[in-house]
C-alpha positions in Angstrom: 145.5 57.6 27.1 141.8 57.9 28.0 140.7 55.5 30.7 137.4 53.7 29.8 135.0 53.2 32.6 133.9 49.6 32.9 130.6 48.3 34.3 129.5 44.8 35.2 127.0 43.1 32.9 123.5 42.0 34.0 122.1 38.8 32.4 119.0 36.7 32.7 119.0 34.2 35.6 115.6 32.6 35.6 111.9 33.1 34.8 108.7 31.8 36.2 105.0 32.4 36.4 104.1 30.9 33.1 101.7 28.0 32.6 100.5 28.2 29.0 100.8 31.1 26.7 100.3 29.3 23.4 99.3 25.9 22.0 99.4 22.7 24.0 99.9 19.0 23.2 98.6 15.9 25.1 101.2 13.1 25.3 100.7 9.7 26.9 102.2 10.7 30.3 102.3 14.5 30.3 101.2 17.8 28.8 103.4 20.0 26.7 102.6 23.7 26.6 104.2 26.8 24.9 105.4 29.2 27.5 106.6 32.3 25.5 110.1 31.3 24.2 110.1 28.1 26.2 108.4 24.6 26.0 107.3 23.1 29.3 106.4 19.5 30.1 103.8 19.2 32.9 102.6 16.2 34.9 99.0 17.3 35.7 98.2 14.6 38.2 101.2 15.4 40.4 100.8 19.1 39.7 104.5 19.2 38.8 106.8 20.7 36.2 108.8 17.9 34.6 111.1 19.8 32.1 111.5 23.2 30.6 113.2 23.7 27.2 114.3 27.1 26.1 116.2 27.7 22.8 116.2 31.1 21.1 114.5 34.3 22.2 111.4 34.1 20.0 108.0 33.0 21.3 106.7 29.5 20.4 103.5 29.9 18.3 102.9 26.3 17.0 103.5 22.8 18.3 103.1 19.3 16.9 104.6 15.9 17.7 105.4 12.6 16.1 106.2 9.3 17.8 109.8 10.5 18.6 110.0 14.2 17.9 108.5 17.5 18.9 108.3 20.4 16.3 108.0 24.0 17.5 107.3 27.0 15.2 108.5 30.4 16.5 107.5 34.0 16.2 110.6 34.8 14.0 109.7 32.1 11.4 112.1 29.4 12.7 111.0 25.8 13.1 112.9 23.7 15.6 112.7 20.0 16.1 113.4 18.4 19.5 113.5 14.8 20.5 110.7 14.3 23.0 111.7 15.3 26.5 115.0 16.6 25.4 116.5 20.0 26.3 118.3 20.7 23.0 117.0 20.8 19.4 118.5 18.5 16.7 117.2 20.4 13.7 116.8 24.1 13.0 114.8 25.0 9.9 114.7 28.6 8.8 112.4 29.3 5.9 109.6 31.7 6.9 109.8 35.5 7.2 106.8 35.8 9.5 105.5 34.0 12.6 104.8 30.3 12.1 101.1 29.6 12.7 100.9 25.8 12.2 103.3 22.8 12.1 102.2 19.3 11.1 104.1 16.0 10.9 103.0 13.3 8.4 102.0 9.9 9.8 105.5 8.5 9.4 107.2 11.5 11.1 109.7 11.9 8.2 108.2 15.1 6.7 107.0 18.3 8.4 104.7 20.9 6.9 104.8 24.5 8.3 102.4 27.4 7.5 103.1 31.0 8.3 101.7 34.5 8.3 103.9 35.1 5.2 101.2 33.0 3.3 103.6 30.2 2.4 103.6 26.5 3.2 107.0 24.8 3.4 107.5 21.0 3.3 110.6 19.9 5.2 112.6 16.6 5.2 113.1 15.8 8.9 115.7 13.1 8.2 117.7 15.1 5.7 117.2 18.4 7.7 116.4 20.3 4.5 113.5 22.0 2.8 111.8 20.0 0.0 109.7 22.6 -1.6 107.6 25.7 -1.0 103.8 25.9 -1.7 102.5 29.4 -2.7 99.0 30.3 -3.5 97.3 31.7 -0.4 96.9 35.5 -0.2 96.5 35.6 3.6 98.1 34.0 6.6 97.9 30.2 6.7 95.9 29.1 9.7 95.7 25.3 9.6 96.9 22.2 7.8 95.6 18.7 7.6 96.5 15.6 5.6 93.7 13.8 3.8 93.9 10.1 4.6 94.1 7.3 2.1 96.7 9.0 -0.2 100.0 8.1 1.7 100.2 11.7 3.0 100.4 13.1 -0.6 97.3 15.3 -0.3 97.4 18.3 2.0 94.5 20.6 2.9 95.3 24.2 4.1 93.1 27.0 5.3 93.8 30.7 5.3 92.4 34.0 6.4 91.9 34.8 2.7 88.6 32.8 3.0 89.8 29.8 1.0 90.8 26.2 1.6 93.4 24.8 -0.8 94.1 21.2 -1.6 97.7 20.4 -2.6 99.3 17.4 -4.2 102.7 17.0 -2.6 103.8 14.6 -5.3 103.4 17.2 -8.1 103.8 20.2 -5.8 100.7 22.0 -7.1 97.3 23.1 -5.9 94.6 21.2 -7.7 91.5 22.7 -6.1 90.5 25.8 -4.2 87.4 25.7 -2.0 85.7 29.0 -1.2 84.1 29.9 2.1 82.4 33.1 1.1 83.5 36.2 3.0 84.4 34.4 6.2 88.0 33.8 7.3 88.9 30.2 7.7 90.8 29.6 11.0 90.7 25.8 11.0 90.2 22.7 8.9 89.7 19.1 10.0 89.3 15.8 8.2 86.5 13.4 9.5 86.7 10.2 7.4 85.7 11.2 3.9 84.5 14.7 5.0 86.4 18.0 5.2 85.1 20.4 7.8 86.0 24.1 8.0 85.8 26.5 10.9 82.9 28.2 9.1 81.0 24.9 9.6 80.9 24.1 5.9 81.4 20.5 4.9 82.8 18.9 1.8 82.8 15.3 0.8 85.7 14.0 -1.3 86.3 10.9 -3.3 89.5 9.6 -4.9 90.0 9.9 -8.7 92.7 8.6 -11.2 95.5 7.4 -8.9 99.0 6.2 -9.6 100.1 5.9 -13.3 96.6 6.7 -14.5 96.8 10.3 -13.1 98.4 12.9 -15.3 100.2 16.1 -14.1 97.7 18.7 -13.1 94.8 16.2 -12.6 92.8 16.3 -9.4 93.8 13.8 -6.8 90.5 14.0 -5.0 87.1 15.4 -6.0 85.4 17.6 -3.5 81.7 18.4 -3.3 80.0 20.8 -0.9 77.3 18.8 0.9 76.1 21.4 3.4 76.9 23.0 6.7 76.9 21.9 10.4 74.6 23.3 13.0 76.1 25.6 15.6 78.2 28.7 15.5 81.5 29.4 13.7 84.5 28.3 15.6 88.3 29.0 15.8 89.8 25.5 15.9 88.6 21.9 15.8 89.9 18.5 17.0 88.8 15.0 16.3 89.0 12.1 18.8 87.3 8.7 18.8 84.3 9.6 16.6 83.8 13.0 18.2 84.4 16.4 16.8 85.1 19.2 19.3 85.0 22.8 18.1 85.7 25.8 20.2 85.2 29.6 20.1 83.4 31.2 23.0 82.1 27.8 23.9 82.8 24.2 23.1 80.5 22.5 20.5 80.5 18.7 20.6 79.6 16.8 17.4 79.0 13.0 16.9 80.6 11.6 13.7 78.4 8.8 12.5 80.2 5.6 11.4 79.3 3.8 8.2 76.9 1.4 10.0 75.2 4.3 11.8 74.9 6.2 8.5 73.3 3.2 6.9 70.8 2.9 9.7 70.0 6.6 9.7 69.5 6.6 5.9 67.2 3.5 6.2 65.1 5.3 8.8 65.0 8.4 6.6 63.7 6.4 3.6 61.1 4.8 5.7 59.7 8.2 6.5 59.2 8.8 2.8 62.4 10.6 1.9 63.8 10.2 -1.7 67.3 11.3 -0.9 70.1 8.8 -1.5 72.5 10.1 1.0 72.6 12.0 4.3 73.3 15.7 4.5 76.2 17.2 6.4 74.4 17.9 9.7 73.0 14.4 9.7 76.4 12.7 9.3 78.0 15.0 11.9 75.4 15.7 14.5 75.6 18.5 17.0 75.2 16.9 20.4 75.7 19.7 22.9 77.2 23.2 23.3 79.2 23.5 26.5 79.6 26.8 28.1 83.3 27.8 28.3 84.7 28.0 31.8 86.9 30.9 30.6 88.4 32.7 27.6 89.6 29.7 25.6 92.9 29.7 23.5 93.0 26.0 22.5 91.6 22.6 23.4 93.0 19.1 23.2 91.0 15.9 23.6 92.2 12.6 25.1 90.8 9.1 25.5 88.3 9.2 22.7 86.6 12.4 24.1 86.5 11.3 27.7 89.1 13.9 28.9 89.5 17.5 27.8 92.5 19.8 28.2 91.6 23.5 28.0 94.2 26.2 27.6 92.9 29.6 28.6 94.0 33.1 27.6 94.6 34.1 31.2 97.7 31.8 31.7 95.7 28.8 32.9 95.5 25.2 32.0 92.7 22.9 33.2 91.9 19.2 32.7 88.3 18.2 32.6 86.5 14.8 32.6 83.7 14.8 30.2 80.6 13.1 31.7 77.9 11.1 29.9 75.8 14.2 29.6 78.8 16.2 28.4 79.2 18.1 31.6 82.8 19.2 32.4 84.1 18.0 35.8 87.5 19.6 36.7 90.1 16.9 37.4 93.5 18.5 37.4 94.6 22.1 37.3 97.9 24.0 36.9 97.1 27.3 38.8 99.8 27.6 41.5 102.5 28.2 38.9 101.4 31.7 37.8 99.0 34.7 38.0 95.8 35.0 36.0 96.2 38.7 35.5 99.0 41.2 35.0 101.5 41.4 37.8 101.5 45.1 38.7 103.9 45.1 41.7 107.1 43.1 42.6 109.1 43.4 45.9 112.2 41.7 47.1 112.4 40.5 50.7 115.1 41.9 52.9 117.5 39.0 52.2 116.7 38.9 48.5 115.8 35.2 48.7 112.1 35.7 47.9 109.9 37.9 45.7 106.4 39.2 46.4 104.2 39.6 43.3 100.7 41.2 43.3 98.1 41.1 40.6 94.3 41.4 40.2 92.9 38.9 42.7 96.1 37.2 43.8 99.3 37.9 45.8 102.1 35.3 45.7 105.5 34.8 47.4 108.1 33.1 45.3 111.4 31.5 46.0 114.2 32.9 43.9 116.2 29.7 44.1 113.5 27.1 43.1 111.2 29.5 41.2 108.2 27.9 43.0 105.3 29.6 44.7 105.6 29.4 48.5 102.3 30.9 49.5 99.3 32.4 47.6 96.8 34.8 49.1 93.6 35.9 47.4 93.2 39.6 47.5 91.6 42.5 45.7 92.9 44.1 42.5 96.4 45.1 43.7 98.3 48.0 42.1 101.2 48.4 44.5 102.7 46.7 47.6 105.3 47.0 50.3 106.7 44.4 52.7 106.5 45.0 56.4 109.6 44.4 58.6 110.3 40.7 59.0 108.8 39.9 55.6 105.9 38.1 57.2 103.3 40.7 56.3 102.7 42.8 53.3 100.5 45.8 52.6 98.7 46.0 49.2 97.1 49.1 47.7 94.1 48.2 45.6 92.2 49.7 42.7 89.2 50.4 44.9 91.2 52.5 47.4 91.6 50.1 50.3 94.7 48.8 51.9 94.9 45.1 52.7 97.4 43.6 55.2 98.4 40.1 54.1 99.7 37.4 56.4 102.2 35.7 54.2 102.8 32.9 56.7 99.1 31.8 57.1 98.2 32.8 53.6 95.2 35.0 54.7 94.2 38.6 54.7 94.9 40.0 58.2 92.9 43.2 57.8 91.4 45.6 55.3 91.3 49.3 55.7 89.2 51.7 53.6 92.0 54.2 53.1 91.0 56.2 50.0 88.1 56.9 47.7 90.2 56.5 44.6 92.8 54.0 43.4 95.9 53.6 45.4 98.7 54.2 42.8 101.8 53.9 45.0 103.0 52.9 48.4 106.4 54.3 49.7 108.1 52.7 52.7 109.9 55.0 55.1 113.6 54.1 55.4 113.3 53.0 59.1 110.5 50.6 57.9 108.2 51.7 60.7 105.8 53.7 58.5 104.7 54.3 54.9 102.7 56.6 52.8 100.0 55.9 50.3 99.4 58.0 47.1 95.9 57.9 45.6 93.8 59.2 42.8 91.6 61.0 45.4 94.4 63.7 45.7 95.3 62.5 49.2 98.7 61.4 50.5 98.1 59.5 53.7 100.7 58.5 56.3 100.5 55.2 58.1 102.3 53.4 60.9 102.6 49.7 61.6 101.1 48.5 64.9 101.1 45.1 66.6 97.6 43.6 67.2 96.5 40.6 69.2 97.6 37.1 68.5 100.8 38.3 66.8 99.2 40.0 63.8 100.2 43.3 62.3 97.9 46.2 61.7 98.3 49.8 60.3 97.3 53.1 61.9 96.5 56.3 60.0 98.4 59.2 61.5 97.9 62.2 59.1 96.8 63.3 55.6 98.2 65.7 53.1 95.8 67.1 50.6 97.2 67.9 47.1 95.7 69.8 44.2 95.9 66.9 41.7 95.8 63.1 41.7 98.9 61.7 43.2 100.5 59.0 41.0 103.8 58.2 42.8 105.6 58.8 46.0 109.1 58.1 47.5 111.1 58.9 50.6 114.7 60.1 50.6 117.0 57.6 52.2 117.7 60.0 55.1 113.9 60.4 55.7 114.1 64.2 55.5 112.3 64.6 52.2 109.2 63.1 50.5 108.6 63.4 46.8 105.2 63.0 45.2 104.2 63.1 41.5 101.0 64.7 40.5 98.7 64.5 37.5 99.7 68.0 36.4 103.1 66.6 35.1 105.0 68.0 38.1 106.7 66.5 41.1 106.7 68.2 44.6 109.5 67.6 47.1 108.3 68.2 50.7 109.9 68.2 54.1 108.7 65.1 56.0 108.5 66.8 59.4 106.5 70.0 58.4 105.2 68.8 55.0 106.2 72.2 53.6 107.2 72.5 49.9 111.0 72.3 49.4 111.2 72.3 45.6 108.9 71.8 42.6 110.1 69.8 39.6 108.5 70.6 36.3 109.4 69.8 32.7 107.6 66.6 31.7 105.0 66.9 29.0 102.8 64.1 30.4 102.2 62.9 33.9 105.1 61.4 35.9 104.4 57.7 36.6 107.4 56.8 38.7 110.4 58.2 40.7 113.3 57.2 42.9 116.0 58.9 45.0 119.6 57.8 45.1 121.2 56.4 48.3 123.3 59.6 48.9 120.2 61.9 48.7 121.8 63.9 45.8 119.7 62.8 42.8 116.1 62.1 42.0 115.1 60.5 38.8 111.6 60.7 37.3 110.0 58.7 34.6 107.0 59.8 32.6 104.4 58.8 30.1 106.1 61.1 27.6 108.8 58.4 27.2 111.5 60.6 28.9 113.5 60.2 32.0 114.8 63.3 33.8 117.6 63.4 36.3 117.3 66.2 38.9 119.6 67.5 41.6 117.9 67.5 45.1 120.0 70.4 46.3 118.4 73.1 44.0 115.9 71.1 41.9 117.9 71.7 38.7 117.4 69.2 35.8 120.8 67.6 35.1 119.7 65.8 32.0 116.5 64.8 30.1 116.9 61.4 28.3 114.6 60.0 25.7 114.7 56.6 27.3 112.0 54.3 25.9 109.8 54.0 22.8 106.7 54.1 25.0 105.6 55.2 28.5 108.2 54.7 31.3 106.6 52.5 34.0 109.2 52.1 36.7 112.7 53.5 37.7 114.9 52.2 40.5 118.4 53.2 41.6 121.0 50.6 42.4 121.8 51.0 46.1 125.0 53.0 46.9 125.4 54.0 43.2 124.1 56.6 40.8 123.2 53.9 38.3 119.5 53.1 37.8 117.2 50.9 35.8 114.1 51.7 34.0 111.3 49.7 32.3 108.6 50.7 30.0 105.8 49.6 27.7 108.3 49.1 24.9 109.2 45.7 26.5 112.7 46.8 27.4 114.7 46.9 30.7 117.5 49.5 30.5 120.4 50.5 32.7 121.7 54.1 32.9 124.5 55.9 34.6 123.2 59.0 36.4 126.6 60.7 36.6 127.6 60.8 32.9 124.0 60.2 31.6 125.1 57.2 29.5 122.9 54.3 28.4 124.8 51.2 29.7 122.8 48.2 28.4 119.4 47.0 27.3 118.1 43.7 28.6 115.4 42.0 26.5 113.3 39.0 27.2 109.8 40.2 27.9 107.3 39.9 25.1 104.9 42.6 26.3 105.0 45.9 28.2 107.0 45.7 31.5 104.9 46.8 34.5 106.9 46.1 37.6 110.6 46.5 38.7 112.6 46.1 41.9 116.3 46.0 42.8 117.6 43.9 45.6 119.3 45.6 48.6 122.8 44.6 47.4 122.1 45.5 43.8 123.0 42.0 42.7 119.6 41.0 41.5 116.7 42.6 39.6 113.1 41.3 39.2 110.7 42.4 36.6 107.0 41.6 35.8 105.2 42.0 32.5 101.9 41.9 30.7 103.0 38.6 29.2 102.5 37.1 32.7 106.1 36.2 33.1 108.3 37.2 36.1 112.0 37.4 35.3 115.0 37.4 37.6 118.3 39.1 36.5 121.7 38.9 38.1 124.9 40.9 38.0 127.7 38.9 36.6 131.5 39.3 36.8 131.7 40.0 33.1 133.0 43.5 32.4 130.9 45.7 30.1 132.6 48.4 28.0 130.3 51.1 26.5 132.4 51.4 23.3 132.2 47.7 22.7 128.4 47.8 23.3 128.0 50.6 20.8 130.2 48.7 18.3 128.1 45.6 18.7 124.9 47.5 18.2 126.3 49.1 15.0 127.3 45.7 13.7 123.9 44.3 14.4 122.2 47.2 12.5 124.6 46.6 9.6 123.9 42.9 9.6 120.2 43.6 9.4 120.8 45.6 6.3 122.6 42.7 4.7 119.8 40.3 5.3 117.5 41.5 2.5 114.8 39.9 0.5 115.9 37.9 -2.5 115.6 39.3 -6.0 112.8 38.1 -8.2 115.2 36.6 -10.8 116.9 34.4 -8.2 116.0 30.8 -7.9 113.3 30.0 -5.3 114.5 28.1 -2.2 112.8 26.8 0.9 115.2 28.7 3.2 115.7 32.4 3.8 118.8 34.5 3.9 120.1 35.0 7.5 123.4 36.1 9.0 124.2 32.4 9.5 123.9 31.7 5.8 126.0 34.8 4.9 128.7 33.7 7.4 128.6 30.2 5.9 129.2 31.7 2.5 132.1 33.8 3.8 133.7 30.7 5.4 133.4 28.8 2.1 135.0 31.7 0.1 137.9 32.0 2.7 138.5 28.2 2.4 138.5 28.4 -1.4 141.0 31.3 -1.3 143.3 29.1 0.9 142.9 26.3 -1.6 143.8 28.6 -4.5 146.9 29.8 -2.7 148.0 26.2 -2.2 147.4 25.3 -5.8 149.3 28.3 -7.1 152.3 27.7 -4.9 153.0 31.4 -4.5 153.5 31.3 -0.8 156.9 30.0 0.4 155.4 28.9 3.7 152.4 26.7 4.1 149.1 28.2 5.4 148.9 28.2 9.2 145.4 26.7 9.2 146.4 23.8 6.9 149.5 23.2 9.0 147.5 23.2 12.3 144.9 20.8 10.9 147.5 18.8 9.0 145.3 18.5 5.9 145.3 19.7 2.3 143.4 22.6 0.9 140.8 20.4 -0.7 140.2 18.5 2.5 139.9 21.8 4.4 137.2 23.1 1.9 135.3 19.9 2.3 135.5 20.2 6.1 134.1 23.8 6.0 131.2 22.9 3.6 130.2 19.9 5.7 130.0 22.1 8.8 127.2 24.2 7.3 123.7 23.1 8.4 121.8 21.3 5.6 118.9 23.7 6.0 121.2 26.6 5.3 123.3 25.1 2.5 121.3 26.4 -0.4 121.2 30.0 0.8 124.9 29.9 1.5 125.7 28.6 -2.0 123.4 31.1 -3.5 125.6 34.0 -2.3 128.8 32.7 -3.8 130.2 34.7 -6.8 130.6 32.7 -10.0 134.4 32.4 -9.9 134.1 30.7 -6.5 131.4 28.5 -8.0 133.8 27.3 -10.7 136.4 26.3 -8.1 133.8 24.6 -5.9 132.5 22.5 -8.9 136.1 21.4 -9.6 136.5 20.4 -6.0 133.2 18.5 -6.0 134.4 16.5 -9.0 137.5 15.6 -7.0 135.5 14.6 -3.9 133.1 12.4 -5.9 136.0 10.7 -7.5 137.4 9.9 -4.0 133.9 8.8 -2.8 133.8 11.4 0.0 130.5 12.8 1.3 128.6 11.7 -1.8 125.2 12.9 -0.6 126.5 16.4 0.4 128.4 16.7 -2.9 125.5 15.7 -5.1 123.1 18.0 -3.3 125.5 21.0 -3.6 126.3 20.1 -7.3 122.7 19.9 -8.4 121.8 23.2 -6.7 124.8 25.0 -8.2 124.1 23.7 -11.7 120.4 24.7 -11.3 121.3 28.3 -10.3 124.3 28.8 -12.7 123.3 26.7 -15.6 123.9 29.1 -18.4 127.3 30.5 -17.2 128.5 26.9 -16.5 127.6 25.7 -20.0 129.3 28.7 -21.5 132.5 28.3 -19.4 134.9 26.3 -21.5 137.3 25.3 -18.8 134.4 23.4 -17.1 133.7 21.1 -20.1 136.3 18.5 -19.0 135.1 18.8 -15.4 131.5 18.2 -16.4 132.5 15.1 -18.4 134.3 13.8 -15.4 131.3 14.5 -13.2 129.0 12.5 -15.5 131.1 9.4 -15.1 131.8 9.8 -11.3 128.2 10.7 -10.4 126.7 7.5 -11.9 129.1 5.3 -10.1 128.8 7.1 -6.8 125.0 7.1 -6.9 124.9 3.4 -7.8 127.1 2.6 -4.8 124.9 4.6 -2.5 121.8 2.9 -3.8 123.4 -0.5 -3.3 124.3 0.3 0.3 120.7 1.6 1.0 119.2 -1.5 -0.6 121.4 -3.8 1.4 120.6 -2.0 4.7 116.8 -2.1 4.0 117.0 -5.9 3.2 119.0 -6.5 6.4 116.5 -4.5 8.5 113.6 -6.4 7.1 115.4 -9.7 7.9 115.9 -8.5 11.5 112.3 -7.5 11.7 111.2 -11.0 10.6 113.5 -12.6 13.1 112.1 -10.4 15.9 108.6 -11.3 15.0 109.4 -15.0 15.0 111.2 -14.8 18.3 108.3 -12.9 19.9 105.9 -15.5 18.7 108.1 -18.3 20.1 108.5 -16.5 23.4 104.7 -16.1 23.7 104.3 -19.8 22.9 106.8 -20.8 25.5 105.2 -18.6 28.1 101.7 -20.0 27.4 103.2 -23.6 27.9 104.7 -22.6 31.2 101.5 -21.1 32.4 99.6 -24.3 31.5 102.1 -26.4 33.4 101.9 -24.2 36.5 98.1 -24.4 36.4 98.3 -28.2 36.3 100.7 -28.3 39.3 98.3 -26.1 41.3 95.4 -28.4 40.5 97.4 -31.4 41.6 98.3 -29.7 44.9 94.7 -28.7 45.6 93.5 -32.4 45.0 96.1 -33.6 47.4 95.1 -31.1 50.1 91.4 -32.0 49.6 
């Protein structure tokens, strides 16, 4: 028997460094931002994170809220609905095949509209947790949605990158008008009273026509007329608050929306000047007041307090609150800057006890607590590319893009000293194992040796000892753990291994096709691993410089490799967003850790090998821990093969199939399999072939019919249609028979009716032609009418009771207010009497 080598699995522990990477919402007492796959609640005045919600691995791309719920659209096309300030979702809606670009609640919060890059708009029932219908017509990604007021949320305006705006009637589920914007893509649409404004600054005026019973199918619900364009530049998105329209692109344009009285006055003045026009043009009804210069690269804006407060989300992972002055100047009020970096984190380092992490980016170095994920200290520095921590973890040395070395005091939060070390960028710093010295590798072809030296007042300095001149730019360097060898990587795709005492060449490692970007040496000084921009990792022996194995490791350039201390296992990260673990002895790929949404730039392993820390272009810093869960390579390979097979099963639906609001996923396929298994158990029970009763039915102590109903009821309402669509017809026949039985018993009437209607809609012709179902259909006609009448009676009774309770509450509140006013009057009389007595 072959023994299988087992490893311990690494898993995500925490993440930090994110403020806002997507849209934001302004609530009454907090701000909600999208932070990659998470949703974060912030209290800007206290500069505090209130709550972080993470569900799923896909980034959040759209947000909207109703009075009680928060809807989030994701990169993988899923829409999740959370109760406000809750950590778990209550509804998961899966209907898009591309990233969701916009989600929008109606005024009552019972319907949700979602638009996606797949050009579709899906209208969802929030209460029933199902899709109502799908709107198709756009030829490009849907960018924005807006309800037109005055029509009970039955008219929806949508914009798209196909240069059009479409108006939809949700009652008849059709597009009744398409508005053209020429050749310009439309990225936003907003309703201002009876005006419709697009991001291209075009304005349409609409008026209601033939409503209610007077309107026929296909008629226009509103009549739109182009009345002109606004002054100013084209924008990305717009938002309306308190009679003001804010539009942003490179700057923020503020427009004043005139009320009906103001429009009447303006029109009167216009006629006095001799104008014959009977109405105001677009730029007179919505006047450009001021264009505000943007404080940074804007991603989105939100307005609060009728335009008095502005929330700006910037592309550099920053959120800033501004107070808007009377002259529309922006005065910073609250900021969330201490929670993340503004630029890519290029270097990460663990402290000696692995309790803190140092991160370095362009313009900022931060020390973080691994336990609380909060920033302990921040130091403004130059554009850092690499860093090492000095002994004691109170000072750090940062190599910069301009070639200088900066010594940072991490206790005082200041720069202790700056040394002009190189004339080119410092690409790497390598600490000597005794931690008394380090080397710097630079683009000026020099490798310089430095030692730490104490200076006055307890500060730390560095002293240059010697310089090694190389033939090419030096990209990376590392010491062997026994301090006898120094390896340097050059721009000519080779690595040189030198003796540290004499600096003479020991061995030369060549074989990479592109420059080596990173390297590391194992704890026993026997292996050196190199990662290159050619996507390969090579494992070399340090005794003779022989290449043990060349591994195609990543789909893009390898950025960092690090050995786990006291082992031959190592980790690698690359621009393909992946973190991978490898075994350097048998050259096996152990596991792949995913989570980052952009190229991974930094990696470090703790001294014990228990923790990993990575940094990425997505501005996130992630901590990984080693668990006690064993990992078997054969099981991992089998899981990967199953995942690939499952992806082949989830294919696009055929054209002749009925159109649904959902999409086929593994969950819907598994739901269909569970239904078929339950129906098979029910068949065996009906046939009576088995001498002994089924184990599942015995354990649950139920009949086969009850077991099938239990399985069907466990499927999510949003996935029910897709699960039923997969069933073969002979299973459909059995399910229709069972539905007739359930309806006769009065069990799960709503679920049964929804399933029955969908099955009959999909399999109408086969059902009609199937003679054994004739009697069942006659039974269904009788039972459906009675069941639905009973449900209607219950709903009507409940509505009447709720209205009665509402009336009682209103009367009680009025009575309470009257009683309170009487008490206040009596108290005032007593006070007056006391004052008269005292006087």
